N, C-alpha and C positions, 0 to 999 in steps of 0.2 A: 712538344710546340706552343703548349701554353703555360710556361711555367711561370708566369706571374700571376694566375689563379690560384698557386700552392697556396693554401692557409685562409683560402677566402669562405672555408665554413665557419674559421674563427672568428671572423668579422660579422658574418652572418646572426650568429649566435650571440655577441655582443649588441649586434643592433635590435633584435628581437629583446633582449632585457632591456636595456633602454626605452624600447615600446612599453614594456610589462610595466616597469618603474616609473616611465612618465606619466602613464594611463591611473597608476595611484597618486601619484605626486598631484598631479591636477585635479584628481576626486578630494583630496584630503585639503587641497586649498578651494574647494567648494566649486566648481565647475560641474554644473549639473549633467551633462551628458557624460565627464567621464566620471562621474558618479554612479550612473548607469552602467557603465561597461564594466565596471567594478561589482557590482550588486549581481551582474550577470554573468559572474567569473570570467571576463575576457583576458585579466593578466595571466590565470592559471593557465587558460588554454593557451596563451601566447609561450608560457614556460615551457609547457608540455613539450607545444612544438620543438623548443629550443632545445629539449634535453634529447630530442629526436635527430635533431642535427646535430649536435654535439656525440652523440653514439653512434652516427654513420660517418662523421666527419672524414675520417680516412678516406672511405670508400669515393663521398661525395665530391673530394679535392683531387680525386686520382679519376675519375672520370671528369672534372673541367680539365686538369692537367694534360689528360689524353686525348681531349676533344669528342670525345663522346656523345 
């Protein structure tokens, strides 16, 4: 039904890593808001959620493809 959604979890995981590394990059460039996010551990939280997406990628993709 929604075959074009196959593999979407990989794209989501890549976007999550881009978010975490982007926060860290901006923090190293001295952006105060991003420095605070790093101090609060936000990149680690994003990566933990990314790991969850990767762990359940097969189930997530299947649910999206089947339209569940």
